[in-house]
N, C-alpha and C positions, 0 to 999 in steps of 0.2 A: 764906409757903410757897414753896419752890423746886420748880417743876414738872418740871424736867429729869429727875430720876431716874425719874419715872413714865412718861415718853414714850419708847416703844421704836420699833423700825423700822416696825411694822405696826399698833400699837395703844397704848393707855395701860394701864399695870398698876402698882399700887402698894399700899402699906400704908395702910389706912384711918386717917385722922387724922394720918398722917406725911407722905405724899406725894400723897394724894388726899383731898379733903374736899368738903362741900357748897359751900363757898366757891369752891374750884377748879372744881368741876363747873359752877357757874353761870358762871364766867369762860370755861370751855371752850365752853359752849353759846353764849355771845355771840360768841366768836372763831370758832366753827364757821360761824355765819351770815355774819360779816363776811368771812372769808377765802374762803369758797366763793360769796359773792355771793348769799345766800339771802334777803335782806330782801324782804318782800312776797310770798314764796313759802311753801308749806306744807312742813313737815318732820315727822318722826316721831321719838319716842324712847320707850324702855321699859327694863326691867331684869329681871335674873334674880331668884332666890329669896334672895339674900344679904340679911342684915338691913339693910345700908346702901343697897341698890339703890333702894328707893322714894324715899328722901330725895335721893339723888344725881340720879335721873332727874327729880324735881320741880324741883330746883335748875337742872339743865341746861335744862329747858323754860322756866323763868323767865328765865334769861339770854338764851336764843334769842329769846323774845318781846320782851324789852327792846330787842333790836337789830332788831326789825321782822318776825320770822318768825311765821307761824301754826303752832302746834305741835299735832300729834295725839299725845296721851299714850296709849301702848299698854298700860300696866300690865305685868303679868308676861308675858314673852316669852322664847323661845329665840333664839339668834343667827340661825338660818335663818328664823325668823319675821320678823325685821327685814329680811333680804334679800328675802323674799317681798314685804313692804310696799314696799321701795324699788324693786323690779322691777315689781310689778303696778301701783302707783300712780305710778311714775316720779318719786319724790321722794327727797330725801336723808334720812338718819336716823342714829340712834346707839342703842346698847344698852350698859347698864352691866352688866358681867360681868367676872369674872377667870377664866372657863373652869374649868379643873381645879385652880386654885390654892387653898390653904387659906382658911378663913373670914375670916381677918384681912385678906385682900386684896380689892380690887375694881379695876375698870378700865373702859375704854370702847373699843368697836369702832365705827368710823364708816364710813359708805358714802355715796357720792354717788347722785344719781338713777340708776336702772337697776341698783342694787346694785354700782356700781363702787367698789372699795376705796379708802380714803384711807390712804396710807402716808406715810413720811417724804419720799418723792420726789414725792408728789402732794398736798401740803398739810398734812400732819400737823406738820411742823416749824414752818411759819408759824402754824398754830393754837396750838401751844405758846408761841411767842414773844409772840403777841398776848394770849393768855390770861394769861401772866405779867404783862404790862402792866396788864391789868384787875384781877388780884389785888393788884398793888402800888398802883394809883391809882384803882380803882373803874371801874364799867361805865357809860359814858354812855348815856343813853336816846335811842333813835332818834326822829325827828320823828313818825313814825307807828308806834306799838308794836303788836306782834302779839297774838294770842289763844292761849289754851290750852284744848283740848277733848279729850275721850276718844274712842278708837276701838278696837273689839274686832276683832281680825283672825284669831282662831283658826279660825273656821269657813271663812273664805276660804283660809287656809293649808292646812287639811286637804283642802279640795276641790281645790286646785291639785295636791297630791301624789297624791290618788286618781286624778286625770285622767291622770297621767303613767305610772302602773304599775297596770294592771287586775289585781286579785287575787281577784275573786269566783269564778273558775273553777278555782283551784288546789285540790289535794287538802288535806284537813284537816291542820293542823299544830299541835303543842303548842309554844308559844314562851315561854321564860322571858326576862323583860326586867328588867335591873338599871338602874334610873334613878339610882342613887347619891344619892337625895334632891335631884336636880337637875331641870332643866326638862323632861326627858323624862317625868317624872311627870305633867305637864300635856299634853304633845303626843302621847304614845303613845296614850292613850285616845281622843283626838280623831281621830287618823289611822287607827289599827288597830282601834279599837272602833266602837260604833254611836252615838256621841254626836251626830254630824251626818249620817252616811251609813249605808246598810244594813250589817248585820253581815257580817264576813268569816269564812271557814272556819278561824279560828284560836282556839285556847284559849290565852289569855295568862295566864301566871303572873307576877304583879308582885312585884318586890323593890324596896323602898325608894322607893315612889312618892310618899311624903309630901314636899312641898316644904320643905326645911330647909337653909338656907345655912350652918348650923354643921356639917353633914356628920357626923351622930352615928354612922353605921355604918361608913363607910370613905371615904377621899378619892374625889372624883368624877373620878378619873384612871385610866381603864382601860388606859392605856399601861403602867402598872406591874403586873407579874404578880400581886402580892399582892392587888390590888384586884379581880381576876377570880375569886378563890377562892370567894366566896359564890355567884356565878353558876354556876361550874363544878359545885359541889356540888349546886345546885338542879336543874340540867339532868339530872344523873344520878339524883337522888332522885325527880324527877317523870317520868322516862322521856321527856324532851322531845326534839323533833327538832332544836332549835336554841336557842342563847342569844344575846341581844343586850345589850350594855352601852354606855351613853352617858356622855359626860363632862358636866360641870356645866351648860354652856350648850347641850348637846345638838346641837352641830354636828359631832361625831365619833361614829362608831359602830364598835364592835368586836364580832367574831363568834366564838362557840365552837360546835363541832360536837356531835353527839349523845353523844359520849364525853367531853365537857368539855374537849376540846383546842382551843386557839385556832386560828382560821383567819387566816393572815397578811393584813395589809392589801394586800400585793402580790397575793395570790391573789384577794382581793375585787376589787381594781382590774382584774385580767385578766378575771374573770368578768363584771363589769358592762361592761367594754369590749367584749367579744364581743356581748353583748346590744344595746348601743347601736350597734355597727357594723352588725349585722343589721337593726336597725330603720331606720337611716339608708339602708342599701343598698336596702331595700324601698321607701323613699321616693324613690329615684333618685340618691342620692349615689354616685359612682363609687369614691371612696377616702376614707372618713370618717377624720378626724384624731382621734387620742387623745393627750392630753398626759400625761406621767409625769415625776416628778422623778428625778434621777440616783441616788437611793438605793433606788428600787423595784427589785424583782428583775429580772434580765435576762430572765426568763420573760415579763414584761409586753410589751416590744417584739416579742419572738419570736411570742407568741400573737396580738398585734394584727396583725402582718404576715401571719401564716398565715390570719387571718380576712378579709383583704382591706382592712385599715385601714392608715393611715400613722402610725407612732409618732413623736412629737416629744418630745425630752428637754429638760428645763429645770432650773433651779436649784430648791432647796428654798424654800418660802415661798408663802403664798397670793397675794400681790400679783404674783409672777412667773407663777404658774400662771394666774391670772385674766387677766392681760395677754396671755399667749400664747394662751389660749383665744380671746380676742377677735380677735387678729391672724390666727389660723389658721382661725377658724370651727369650732373643734373641738367634737365632740359630747360629749366626756367627758374628765375628767382625774382622776388619782388620785395620792395621796402615801403614803409609808411610814408616816406618822403617823395614818392613817385619816381624812384629809380627802378628800372626794370631790366633784367639781365637775361640774355638768351644764349644757349649753347651754340646755336647756329650763327651767332654773331660774336664768336670768339670769347664766349662767357662775359662779354662786356655789356654795359648798359646803353640803351638807346631809347629815347623818348619817341622817336619817329616810328620805330617798329612796334612799340606798344600801341601807339595811336592807330596804326594800320590794323592791328588785331581787333581793337575795339570797333573800328569801322567795319571790318569783316563780320564780326559777331552781330552787329546791329543790322547790317545790310543783307545778311543771309536769312533773316526772318522778318516778320511784319510788325512786331510789337514796337512801341516807342522805347527809347533808351531807359526812361524812368522805370518801366515795368521789367525790362531785361535786367537792370542793375539790382532791382529789389531781391532777386534770387541770391545775390552774392553779398548782401549787406543786412543780415538779420538782427544785428545787435546795436545798442546805443553807445556811441563813443564820444569822448570829450574833445578829440583832437589834441594836438600838442600844446600845452600851456607852459609858458616860460615865466619863471619868477626870479628876480634879482635878489640874492640873499647874501648875508655875511656868514661865513663859516659853513660852506657847503657840506663838508663831511659830517659836521656835528648835526646838521639838520637831517641828513639821511639816517644817521645813527638813531636820532630821536624817533623818526617815523618807524624804523625797523623795530625798535624796542616796543612801541605801542601796538604792533601787530605780532609780537613774538608768540602770543598764545591765541589759538583759534584761527590761524590762517596758515597758508602754505607760502614759504619764502624761498626764492632762489636769487642768486647773485651772478648770473651769467654775464649780465651787462647792467650795471647799476643795481637797483633794488626792485625786484618784481615780487608782488604780493598778490595772492588770489585767495578767495574764500574757499573753505573746505567743501562747500556745496557746489562750487564752480559757477556761481551766478554773477561774479564780478572779479575783476583783476585790475591792477594798476602797475605801472613802471615809473620809477623815479630815477633819472640819470643826470649826472653833472655834465655841463658843457666842457668841451676840451679846451676852450679858449677864453671863457668868461666866467665870472662868479654867478652862474645861472644854474637853476635846476629845471629840468624838463619833465613835465608830468603828462602821462597818457593814461586814461581810464576807460574801461569798457565794461558794460553790464548787460544783463538780459533785458532791461527796460530803462527808460530815460530817468525815472525817479530814483532808481537804485544808483545809476551812474552819477547823477547829480549829488546824491548823498555822500558817496565815496569821494568824489572830486572835491566837494566843499570841505569835507573833514580833513583831507590831506593838505589842501591849500591853506586852511586855517592854521594847521600845525607848522608848515614850513614858512609861512609869512608872518608868524607871531613875533 
């Protein structure tokens, strides 16, 4: 088996039985220990609800133990549960998940001790190369092999999150949660229910909480509007105050208001940023730092600055965000893709903690969510628009040339173009894995946004 197709920039993702298998999972477990120097240390591994995850996780543990690591098998976990374990216990770990991808996929997300991500630049490529050797030639046994034992971390994870956002005193809220048959079906009752801690003033209406990695109801990808329709309908039918949707591994959370309308991830980023700035200021920080990627709304840095924080712009991608979080000592970071990062959660992303902040913000005042969110969403945005094209680089070069005069251009991540007056901007980025261009446009009003969007789309799709 050739492992190259399944190893991406930030994780492993492939078709079960084609580019990822139990044999390759065992080899990756062994290589993970060797490349990161983990022999004689304790590591952790678990998996999501996909049918292949238990076998893959078990194989990874066997490979890691063969190379001398003591493995804590976590069983069924969300991705942010893994980050909790890596942070709280200061150990390295891995989770088998393909996030929002269809059932025929699986993958691996890896982290070093302290929940530091493993990317192509920080060990993932070396792990791939060594794992390929082990697939081809076999895994040698270490002089002192490790052990495999089980560890249940759900209660500790729930306690950690409950300690970060007190929710007992908020007003009663009716909350519809669409778990998409993913891991939120396990974590939401533990965190928002009374499984481990006193009941909160929430009535939770569950949608698709049954763990089922075949995704019988809809794909566990709330980024696609059609996958929010059941949640939107249920919010209206139940007269709920808010709706929450999680992706398959529950590290991302999407929000809809009481009218069933989506609240943009940029608005959620700005809302949480203000809360975290105020909390940090109360603890004596003069100018708390907030990280945002370059595709979040321009409202985010404006609102952060107005609240007394310092906004720091970065490239798209969790490894860039987490690295900059650590460099800057940032209290919070947000992405347009609904990944939210918290200093108090080991600089890692957690959809559940983001949801708790939104619930707290809503429950601490009397206005409906639609009114509250309006404060953080003043501009018109296109959302991310994908276009399949031939010759990605040539298309980007053509667009760049057409805006060379009379616009401001930067190339921090893809091509970003903004008007000299500052009333519109767009970003055009190539996909890392496909012949796709991703376009995001924002403007002061809907008409201007549509005009810029259509002009760029016409050019790249010609």
